[in-house]
N, C-alpha and C positions, 0 to 999 in steps of 0.2 A: 327513434324513441323504443324503449325495450318497456314492456307491460309482464309485469310477474305474475305468474300464475299463483293460486293458492297455494300450491304443493311447494312452491319455492320459499314463499314466507314463513310456512309452517315448518321447514326444514331448518331456517335460521333462528327458530323458536326452541329447536330442541336443547339440551342441557350442551351435547356433544354433536352439532352437526356436522354435515359430511363437510369433509376440508375441502374437496374438490369446489363444492357450492361457495363456500365462505371465500374462496381463492376467487372464483368467478365474480362474485359481487364486488370483491374488494378492487378487481380489473377494471370494473366499468367506468369509461368515460361518457357515455351518451346518457340523455333523460331517461331517467328511471320512475316510473309510476306503477300504481296497481289499480285496480277497479273497485266501484263502489259493491261488485259481486262479490270479489275476495273477500273484502270489509265483512260482507254479511255473513259470508261462510263461514270465517274466522269466528265471529261473533254469534253465530248459531251453533258452533262445536263449544264454545265455552258454556253457554246455556244449556247443555245437554248434560254438563258434567254435574256430580253432586258439589254440596255446598259445603268445600274442605280444603285445605291448603293447599292442595296440589291444583284447585280453580283458581284460587288466590293469587297465585304463584303466576300461572299461565295466564291469567288477565293482564296483570302488570308486565309481564313480556309482551302481550300484543299491543297493548299500549305503547311499550317503549319502541317495539318495532314500525308500528302504523305512523307514530307521530312527527317524523322526518316528512311523510308522503302527505299527511295532514295539514302540516306547517306549511308546506311548499303548493299546496294545492295541486299535488300530484296524486288525488284520488280521482279516477275518471268515471263519471254516471254513465249508466245506459240512459240513452238520450234520442231525441229525434233523428238523429245522424246516425245512430247505430241500429234503430230499430228495423229499417226497411233491408239491411244489412242481415241482421237475424233472421229476418223472414227467408233470404236467399240461402242462407246457410242451412237452415233447417229442412227448408225443402228439398235442397241440393242432397242432403246428408241422407236423408230418409229415400229419396229415388235411387239412389247410390247403394241402399240397404246398408247405410253406415248411420244408425242412429246417435243423436248427441244429446247430453244433458241440457238443461234450460240453461244452466249456469256456463257451462261450457262454451254454448252457442253466444250468450251473451257475451261471454269475454272475447271469442274470437271476433263477433261484431264490433265490439270496441275496438279492439286492434285493427280494424278494416278500415271504421271509420276514422281514425288517427296515422292510419299508415305506421302502425308499428309492427315491431317483432314482439311475438308472445312467449316467454321464457315459461317452459314448463317440462317436468321431467315426462308426462303424459302426453308424448309428443301424438300417439295414434289417436289420441282423443280430439285433437286438432288437424288432423291430415284432411285435405280436400276442403277446406273453408277459406282459401284464398289470402292466409297469411303467411308470412315468414315465421320459422320457428327455431328455437334452441334450445336445448338440454342443458341447463348448467351440469349435471353430472358426469354428464361424457364430452361436451364442449361441439358435440355436432350441431351444426346448423341445416337446414332444411329451407328452400325457396318455397313460395305460395303454390299451390296448386289448388284448382277446382274441381 
């Protein structure tokens, strides 16, 4: 399974998304999901915008982008399986001098709990979390490291 980080979903929402990301998304044959964390980040981004046409248009685009995941129940929650992995990731990264945001640690924990690869442009944010990574912009993959 591949879990998309927020920046991948955000890229495909752009009026002219990066062609490499679009091609990568179209080539996927594995199960693809997003996390509830990504959904929350997208919705929070919308809430921060002023009430105007851009916000309305972007809200419609977000809904269109997440509908397939919602319809197939491919929005994965942060749950009791992910919680202990979150604690491990947070503590290990802090010990290693590599702080990690709450959202990224939660996404990494969900990936570990589901043995999923995380697709992200921000590979450095997820190194040493014990998950496999792929960058859709470059196609480069990294094996899990802790």
